C-alpha positions in Angstrom: -36.6 -23.7 -1.0 -38.2 -20.5 -2.5 -35.8 -17.3 -2.6 -37.0 -14.7 -0.3 -38.4 -11.6 -1.7 -36.3 -8.4 -1.2 -36.7 -7.5 2.5 -37.0 -3.9 1.6 -39.7 -5.1 -0.9 -37.6 -3.0 -3.5 -40.0 -4.5 -6.3 -42.9 -2.5 -4.8 -44.1 0.4 -6.8 -44.9 2.4 -3.6 -41.9 4.1 -2.2 -43.3 4.6 1.3 -44.2 0.7 1.5 -40.6 -0.1 0.3 -39.3 2.0 3.1 -41.8 0.7 5.6 -40.2 -1.5 8.4 -43.5 -3.2 9.3 -44.3 -4.0 5.6 -40.8 -5.9 5.6 -41.5 -7.8 8.6 -44.6 -9.1 7.7 -43.6 -10.2 4.4 -43.0 -13.9 3.8 -39.5 -13.5 2.7 -38.4 -11.8 6.0 -39.7 -15.0 7.8 -37.6 -17.0 5.3 -34.6 -15.0 6.0 -35.2 -15.4 9.9 -35.2 -19.2 9.3 -32.1 -19.1 7.1 -30.2 -16.9 9.5 -31.3 -19.5 12.5 -30.1 -22.6 10.3 -26.8 -20.9 9.3 -26.1 -19.8 13.0 -25.3 -23.4 13.8 -22.4 -24.5 11.3 -21.0 -20.7 11.1 -20.5 -20.5 14.9 -19.3 -23.9 15.1 -16.6 -22.8 12.3 -15.7 -19.8 14.1 -15.2 -21.8 17.2 -13.0 -24.0 15.4 -11.0 -21.0 14.3 -10.5 -19.6 17.4 -9.3 -23.1 18.7 -6.9 -23.5 15.7 -5.4 -20.1 16.6 -5.1 -20.8 20.3 -3.4 -24.3 19.7 -1.2 -22.6 17.1 0.0 -20.1 19.5 0.7 -22.8 22.0 2.5 -25.0 19.7 4.7 -22.3 18.1 5.6 -20.3 21.2 5.7 -22.9 23.9 5.8 -26.4 22.7 8.4 -25.9 19.7 11.2 -24.4 21.9 10.8 -27.3 24.2 11.1 -29.7 21.4 14.2 -28.2 20.2 15.7 -28.6 23.6 15.1 -25.3 25.3 14.0 -25.5 29.0 12.2 -22.3 28.6 11.0 -20.1 25.6 14.2 -17.8 24.7 13.5 -14.3 24.8 14.8 -13.8 21.1 12.3 -16.5 20.0 9.8 -14.2 18.6 12.1 -12.6 16.2 12.3 -15.8 13.7 8.7 -16.7 14.8 7.4 -13.2 13.5 9.6 -13.6 10.3 8.1 -16.6 9.5 4.9 -15.2 9.9 5.9 -12.4 7.6 7.0 -14.9 4.9 3.7 -16.8 5.1 1.3 -13.8 5.2 3.0 -11.6 2.5 2.2 -14.1 -0.4 -1.3 -14.6 0.8 -1.9 -11.0 0.7 0.0 -10.5 -2.7 -1.4 -13.4 -4.5 -4.4 -14.7 -3.3 -8.0 -13.5 -4.1 -9.1 -10.6 -1.6 -5.6 -9.6 -0.4 -6.1 -11.4 3.0 -8.8 -9.3 3.8 -9.3 -5.7 4.8 -6.2 -3.4 6.0 -6.4 -3.3 9.9 -4.6 0.1 9.7 -8.1 1.3 8.1 -10.2 0.3 11.1 -13.5 -1.1 10.6 -14.9 -0.5 7.2 -18.5 -1.8 6.0 -17.6 -2.9 2.6 -20.4 -5.6 2.0 -20.7 -9.3 2.2 -17.3 -11.3 1.4 -16.9 -13.0 -1.8 -16.7 -16.6 -1.5 -13.6 -16.7 -3.6 -11.9 -14.4 -0.9 -12.6 -16.4 2.2 -9.5 -18.8 2.1 -7.2 -16.0 1.8 -8.8 -14.1 5.0 -8.6 -17.5 6.8 -5.1 -18.2 5.7 -3.8 -14.9 6.3 -5.6 -14.5 9.7 -4.5 -17.7 11.1 -0.7 -17.0 10.2 -1.0 -13.6 11.8 -2.9 -14.4 14.8 -1.2 -18.0 15.4 2.5 -16.7 15.2 2.4 -13.5 17.3 1.4 -10.4 15.4 -0.4 -7.9 17.6 -3.6 -7.9 16.0 -7.1 -9.2 16.9 -9.4 -11.9 15.5 -12.6 -10.2 15.5 -12.3 -8.6 11.9 -11.5 -11.9 10.1 -14.2 -13.6 12.0 -16.7 -11.0 10.9 -15.4 -11.5 7.2 -15.2 -15.2 7.3 -18.8 -15.5 8.8 -20.2 -13.3 6.2 -18.5 -15.1 3.6 -19.7 -18.5 4.7 -23.3 -17.3 4.8 -23.2 -15.9 1.3 -21.6 -19.5 -0.1 -24.5 -21.2 1.8 -26.8 -19.3 0.0 -25.3 -20.1 -3.2 -25.6 -24.0 -2.7 -29.3 -23.4 -3.0 -28.9 -22.4 -6.6 -31.6 -20.0 -6.8 -31.1 -16.2 -7.3 -31.5 -14.2 -4.0 -31.8 -10.2 -4.0 -28.6 -8.2 -3.0 -30.5 -7.0 -0.1 -31.3 -10.5 1.2 -27.8 -11.6 0.4 -26.4 -8.7 2.3 -28.7 -9.4 5.4 -27.7 -13.2 5.4 -24.2 -12.1 5.3 -24.6 -9.9 8.3 -26.5 -12.8 10.1 -23.2 -14.8 9.6 -21.2 -12.1 10.8 -23.2 -11.9 14.0 -22.9 -15.7 14.6 -19.3 -15.8 14.2 -18.5 -13.3 16.9 -21.5 -14.1 19.0 -19.5 -14.8 22.3 -16.1 -13.4 21.2 -16.7 -10.0 23.2 -18.2 -11.8 26.1 -21.8 -11.2 24.9 -23.9 -11.5 21.8 -25.5 -8.1 22.5 -21.9 -6.4 22.4 -21.5 -8.1 18.9 -24.6 -6.7 17.8 -23.7 -3.1 18.8 -20.3 -3.4 17.1 -21.8 -4.5 13.9 -24.5 -1.7 14.4 -22.1 1.2 14.7 -19.7 -0.1 12.0 -22.6 0.0 9.4 -24.1 3.0 10.7 -27.7 1.7 10.4 -30.1 3.7 12.4 -34.0 4.5 12.6 -36.7 1.9 12.4 -35.0 -0.2 9.9 -32.4 -0.9 12.6 -34.6 -3.4 14.0 -35.3 -5.1 10.7 -31.5 -5.4 10.0 -30.7 -6.6 13.5 -33.2 -9.1 14.4 -32.0 -11.9 11.9 -28.2 -11.1 13.2 -29.6 -11.2 16.8 -31.1 -14.5 16.2 -28.2 -16.1 14.6 -25.9 -14.6 17.3 -27.9 -16.0 20.0 -27.9 -19.4 18.4 -24.1 -19.1 17.9 -23.6 -18.4 21.7 -25.3 -21.5 22.5 -23.1 -23.6 20.1 -19.9 -21.8 21.7 -21.1 -22.8 25.1 -21.9 -26.3 24.0 -18.7 -26.8 22.1 -16.7 -25.2 24.9 -18.3 -27.7 27.5 -18.1 -30.8 25.2 -14.5 -30.3 24.1 -13.1 -28.8 27.6 -11.3 -25.9 25.2 -13.5 -23.1 26.9 -15.5 -20.8 24.9 -13.0 -18.3 23.8 -15.1 -15.5 25.3 -13.8 -12.4 26.6 -14.2 -12.4 30.5 -12.1 -11.2 33.5 -12.2 -13.2 36.5 -11.4 -11.8 40.1 -11.7 -8.2 39.3 -10.8 -6.0 42.3 -13.8 -4.2 44.1 -14.4 -0.9 42.7 -15.5 2.1 45.0 -18.2 4.4 43.9 -17.0 7.4 41.7 -15.8 10.4 43.3 -14.6 13.9 42.1 -11.1 12.6 41.7 -12.3 9.8 39.4 -14.1 12.2 37.2 -10.8 14.1 37.0 -9.1 10.9 36.0 -11.8 10.1 33.3 -11.1 13.6 31.6 -7.4 13.0 31.5 -7.6 9.3 30.5 -9.8 10.4 27.8 -7.6 13.0 26.4 -4.5 10.5 26.9 -6.4 7.8 24.9 -7.4 10.1 22.2 -3.9 11.4 21.5 -2.3 7.8 21.8 -5.0 6.4 19.3 -4.7 9.2 16.9 -0.7 8.7 17.0 -1.0 4.8 16.5 -3.4 5.2 13.6 -1.2 7.8 12.1 2.0 5.6 12.4 0.4 2.3 11.2 -1.1 4.3 7.8 2.3 5.7 7.4 4.1 2.4 7.8 1.3 0.9 5.5 2.3 3.4 2.8 6.0 2.1 2.9 4.9 -1.5 3.4 2.2 -2.2 0.5 4.5 -1.1 -2.6 7.0 -4.0 -1.3 4.6 -6.3 0.2 6.8 -9.6 0.4 10.0 -8.3 1.9 8.3 -5.7 4.1 6.1 -8.2 5.7 8.9 -10.1 6.8 10.8 -7.2 7.9 7.7 -5.9 9.7 7.7 -9.5 11.7 11.2 -9.1 12.6 10.5 -5.7 14.1 7.5 -6.7 16.0 9.7 -9.7 17.4 12.6 -7.4 18.3 9.8 -5.2 20.2 9.0 -8.1 22.2 12.6 -9.3 22.5 13.7 -5.8 23.9 10.6 -5.7 26.4 11.6 -9.1 27.8 15.0 -8.1 28.0 14.6 -4.9 29.6 11.8 -6.0 32.2 12.5 -9.7 32.9 8.9 -10.2 31.9 7.8 -12.9 29.1 7.9 -11.7 25.6 4.4 -13.2 25.0 3.1 -10.1 26.9 3.7 -7.8 23.9 2.8 -10.4 21.1 -0.7 -11.6 20.0 -3.9 -9.8 20.3 -3.8 -9.5 24.3 -7.3 -11.1 24.7 -6.2 -14.0 26.7 -3.4 -12.0 28.5 -5.9 -9.4 29.9 -7.0 -11.8 32.8 -3.4 -12.7 33.8 -2.2 -9.1 33.5 -4.9 -8.1 36.2 -4.4 -11.0 38.1 -0.7 -10.3 38.6 -0.7 -6.7 38.4 1.1 -6.4 41.5 4.1 -7.8 40.3 4.3 -5.1 37.7 6.0 -1.7 38.6 4.6 1.4 37.2 7.7 2.0 35.0 7.1 -1.6 33.7 3.6 -1.2 32.7 4.6 2.1 30.8 7.4 0.0 28.9 4.6 -2.6 28.3 2.1 0.1 26.9 4.6 1.6 24.6 5.9 -1.9 23.4 2.4 -3.2 22.8 1.3 0.0 21.1 4.4 0.2 18.5 3.9 -3.5 18.1 0.2 -2.8 17.4 1.2 0.0 14.8 3.7 -2.3 12.8 1.0 -5.3 12.8 -1.5 -3.2 11.5 0.6 -2.1 8.5 1.6 -5.5 7.5 -0.6 -8.4 8.9 -4.2 -9.1 8.8 -6.5 -9.3 11.8 -8.7 -6.6 13.9 -8.1 -3.7 15.8 -10.2 -4.2 18.8 -8.1 -6.5 21.3 -4.7 -4.7 21.3 -6.3 -1.6 21.7 -8.0 -3.1 24.9 -4.8 -4.2 26.1 -3.1 -1.0 25.6 -5.8 0.6 27.5 -5.8 -1.8 30.3 -2.0 -1.6 30.8 -2.1 1.9 30.9 -5.1 2.2 33.3 -3.1 -0.1 35.4 -0.1 1.8 35.1 -1.8 5.1 36.3 -3.6 3.4 39.3 -0.2 3.7 40.8 -0.8 7.3 41.0 -3.2 8.7 43.9 -7.1 9.0 43.6 -7.4 5.9 40.8 -8.2 2.6 41.5 -7.2 -0.6 39.5 -10.6 -1.5 38.3 -11.7 2.3 37.5 -8.2 2.6 35.7 -8.6 -0.6 33.7 -12.3 0.3 32.7 -11.6 3.8 31.6 -8.6 2.8 29.8 -10.2 0.1 27.8 -13.2 2.2 27.0 -11.3 5.4 26.0 -8.5 3.2 23.9 -11.5 1.4 22.2 -13.2 4.6 21.5 -10.2 6.1 20.1 -9.2 3.4 17.8 -12.8 2.2 16.6 -14.9 5.4 17.2 -17.7 3.4 18.3 -18.7 5.0 21.7 -21.7 2.6 22.7 -19.8 -0.5 22.0 -16.5 1.1 23.8 -18.8 1.7 27.0 -20.5 -1.5 27.1 -17.1 -3.3 26.3 -15.4 -1.8 29.2 -18.5 -2.2 31.3 -19.5 -5.7 30.6 -15.9 -7.0 30.7 -15.5 -6.2 34.6 -19.1 -7.6 35.5 -20.7 -5.9 38.6 -17.8 -3.6 39.4 -17.8 -2.6 36.0 -21.4 -1.3 36.5 -20.1 0.7 39.5 -17.7 2.7 37.5 -19.8 3.1 34.4 -20.3 6.7 34.8 -16.4 7.2 34.7 -16.3 5.0 31.8 -19.0 7.0 30.0 -16.9 10.4 30.5 -13.7 8.9 29.4 -15.3 7.7 26.3 -17.2 10.5 25.3 -13.8 12.8 25.8 -11.7 10.2 23.8 -14.2 9.9 21.2 -14.9 13.8 20.7 -11.4 14.5 20.9 -10.4 11.8 18.4 -13.0 13.0 15.7 -11.5 16.6 16.2 -8.1 15.5 15.5 -8.6 13.0 12.7 -8.5 14.5 9.2 -12.0 14.4 7.4 -12.2 11.7 4.8 -12.9 12.8 1.1 -16.6 12.1 0.6 -17.2 9.2 -1.4 -19.8 9.1 -4.0 -23.3 7.6 -3.2 -23.9 4.2 -4.4 -27.4 3.7 -3.3 -26.4 0.2 -1.8 -26.6 -0.6 2.1 -23.3 -1.7 3.5 -23.1 -5.0 5.1 -21.2 -5.6 8.0 -18.1 -7.4 6.6 -14.7 -5.4 7.0 -13.4 -6.3 3.6 -12.8 -9.5 2.1 
């Protein structure tokens, strides 16, 4: 196979032609890139499906099956403490000794840092599996983005022909698209996530996104097919049986303002504490990661002992717990929901400082639990509370307003569309206030290279 030309036609002597999206799309190299993206979408999405299936199986094995095998009738409320200590024992050495440090620091949020190096892929995978499978409050999206990129780049190297850097970056981005094609409930949401993470815009946006969208669409088909064939499901973010939402009114818009402000304050506090703890963990990675695991386990144990609900409500990313939380929300008092929100948020801070994963799903869960708690007050329905809580917290933690609106809206189906105006207000308030409260980072020197949507690695 002939190596494609640079997508931006960098070898052209005409600067205008090099920056012209139509010139890029009409080039033979771009067509080759589309074919590569389509072909790689199949194995990478299958690998992502296997990764999520492994994590899900490991969670059930360690939290439910193992206690029963040891003679316990139910999982003891103290079980998360040793379980998370083991997670720390595993993740600490992976971060310390394997190439790539197990991936990016989740406390830093999503940071576009180029395609994942092939040599870093094992460390990213192992750290994520141990963190996610053993109960750390962290999401799977960032490791999947990094792994998809790394696998795509590794596949290019099998061709044994040189590829330009920009072509490698585009193929790596397509691998990331394929890996999270249905994780957020829609391939389109994954596209917006990666788009806002990299900050690409203008006419070149379409040039960059089309290979990724192609790989993402193929990946969604693979996820659906494997889910049906294996009976394991698609591991896609969906909420069944959403309560009916009434049309927005003045009270709802008032709540949107309040939830936006509250989410921004909470999000800034979570990020500040996570970065503070990271500064303590990083110099003493091995013992501190174990200690962080024990702390997360103790938080979950305290929640279970105090409220009588399962400790698993505090553990894990929260992706699979959102549906049950909504379905059984009537069994939670407002006070219990507040305790759950606080415990999840603190465990989220500690997990981001020491383990490996992504920031999306715990933020969504914190927002959903907080929204349900507020729905006990007059003027706010459950569905509107969840939608605004999810959207506002996602905006506060990710600083991606478009993704936050789409995520909260599509999560709730047709009722999400009903409350979309409220979600937009809550997201905008949260996003703007978060930016105003967040210290301005020091400007990095320009390198002249475009970032690829791979959060570390």
